[in-house]
N, C-alpha and C positions, 0 to 999 in steps of 0.2 A: 509338308510342315514342322509338324515332331516331330520323324521319324529322324533326320539327317542328322539334327540335333544331336541327338544319343546317339546313334552310332558313329558320330567322330567323337564323343566322349569315350561310348568305352576303346573304340579304336585308338586314341591317344595315352589311354588309361596300360595298354597294353606294347607302348612302343616304345624303348630305350633306347635314346642315341638314338636315333633313324631306323634301328633295326626290329622285327618282331620277334615279342617274349609272354612270354608267361612270368619270367624272375618276379613280378608286380606283386601277380596276388599269391606266390607261395610262399616270398618275404614276410609278408602281408598273416597269412598263414598260421607264416612258426612262428609269428610272436603270442606267447601263450595268451596274454589278457585282451587281443581280438581273436583269437580261438574262444575265450569266454563269453566274453561276448558277444558277438556274435551265433551262438548257441544257445545262450543268456534267454537272444531276443528272439530268436526263431521260438524255442519253447515257449514264454511268455505267448507268445502273439496264438498260438496253438491251440493252446488250455486256454488263453480268450475265445475263438471260432469256434469253437469243442462247445466251452459251457455257457455260450450266445443258439449255438444250432439248437445244445439241447434245455433252454431257459426260453426263446420265443418261439419255438418251434406250437407247446401248447397254449401262450399267449396272443398267437397269430390267431389259432383254432379260436379260441375265443374272440377273438377281434373281429372276426366273420364275419361273426354269430350276431353281434354289437349292430342298427339300426345306423340307416349310410347317414344321420345328421347327426347322433353320437358319434357315429363314427371317423369322421372330421373332425370334433370334438377331439377325440384318443389322438386324431395323430398328430395332431397339434400338436399335445398336452407331450407327446413324441418324441418330437425331432426339435423341443424346445429345449434340450441340454445343447442339442448340435448350435441352436444359434447363438449359447448364454459364450459370455465371452474369456478365454483360456484364463486371461488372469481370476475375474471373480470364477473360475471352476476350480480353479486350484486353490485360493485358499479358501474355499468353502470348504477342498477337501484339507486344510492346515488342522480349521475349525474345529472339523470331526471328529481327525484321529490323531492330532498333537496331543504332547505331552496332558496338558493340559484341557486338551479337548476330550470332548461330548460322549462319547464311547471307550477314553479312557475314566469318565468319572462317575456311570455304568459305570465301566469293570469296579471299580473300587467302591462305589455305596454298594455295591452289589455284594461284596469280599469276594470276589474271583480273582484279586489282584489286592495286595495289600503300599503297592507303590505304582507309577507311572509306567506300562509296559510302550517299547518302541515297537509305532505302527507308522512311523513316518518312516520314507526310505529307504524301504521291504521293497522287496517283492510283490509279495499280499498286497504291497498300498501303490503299485504300480500294477497288475491285474485292477483289481477292483477299480481304480483311476480306468482304466484301454474299458473295461468291459461296457461300464457304465455311459462312456462316450461314442462309443462304435453297437454296443450293443440297438441303436435305435434304426442303423439299417441293416442290419441282419432281418431286424422284426419286420421293417417295409419292406422286404423283398419277399419274402416269407409275405405277407400276410397278399403282397402284391400278387405272387404264386398263385395263393388259396382265392380270392374272391376267382380266380377264371379257372379255377373247379369247378367244373357242373355239378348241381347237387344231385341230381340221379346219378350220378357213378357211386354216391356211398350207398343212395337210397339199392343201385344194383347190385352193390357187397354185399348188404342185409342181409337182402331177399334169397341169397345166393351160402346165404349160412354164415359171413361172414362174423367177428363177433367184432368191435370196439380195436383193439389192438391188430387184431389180425388186414382190418382196416386200412392202417395205417401203413402199414409195414408195405400191403402188400399195394392196396390204391391210392392212399395222401400222396405218401416220400419218393418214391415214384414218381408220378404226371405233379409234383409241387417241388423235383429235384430243381430246377431253373433256378430256381428261385436261393435253395438250398446252395449254392454253386456260387450265386452272384452276390449274395447275403458273405459268406464268405469267405467268397475273393476281399470286395470290397473289409470284412471283420480283419482280415489276415495284415493286407498291404497297409492298412491303417495303424496296424501294430505294429509292423514292422519299419514302419517309416515314425 
């Protein structure tokens, strides 16, 4: 039910006057603005995916050690940004990052800047906004994968002489790679769209 419309859309994209052609794709990428936007989108999405993985692994490791009643509360707080209206979320970022916003007031009050710094409508602001929105997806995926990891596996690694870093790299990371792949896919595709 889902595949047929997507295939029809893709097929229509490569038909010009009833003939199959790659010219629409070539024409799209010959335009410098299209290329710039395409690569910028992939760069920001890749960076957001990488940073969310680096930040969420330690958070997920800590979260699985929290007792179950509190873990439910943490999970609810974690998914709260996903339930906030996009309008309210955007307005909050404007209040924080605007010319007269909290961050600029802090920068000027502490002497780091004499005048307001342009923070809104920059790649950095887009990156931070995407990270704030998409990190819960990565964290939930990693927590789910880590919950399925037996405690005896880490104890066995320690018994065999592995320190914390070796246990993470050689045991935890390979056994939770599915969660990382799912989380990375969700974050990357969410950022691209």
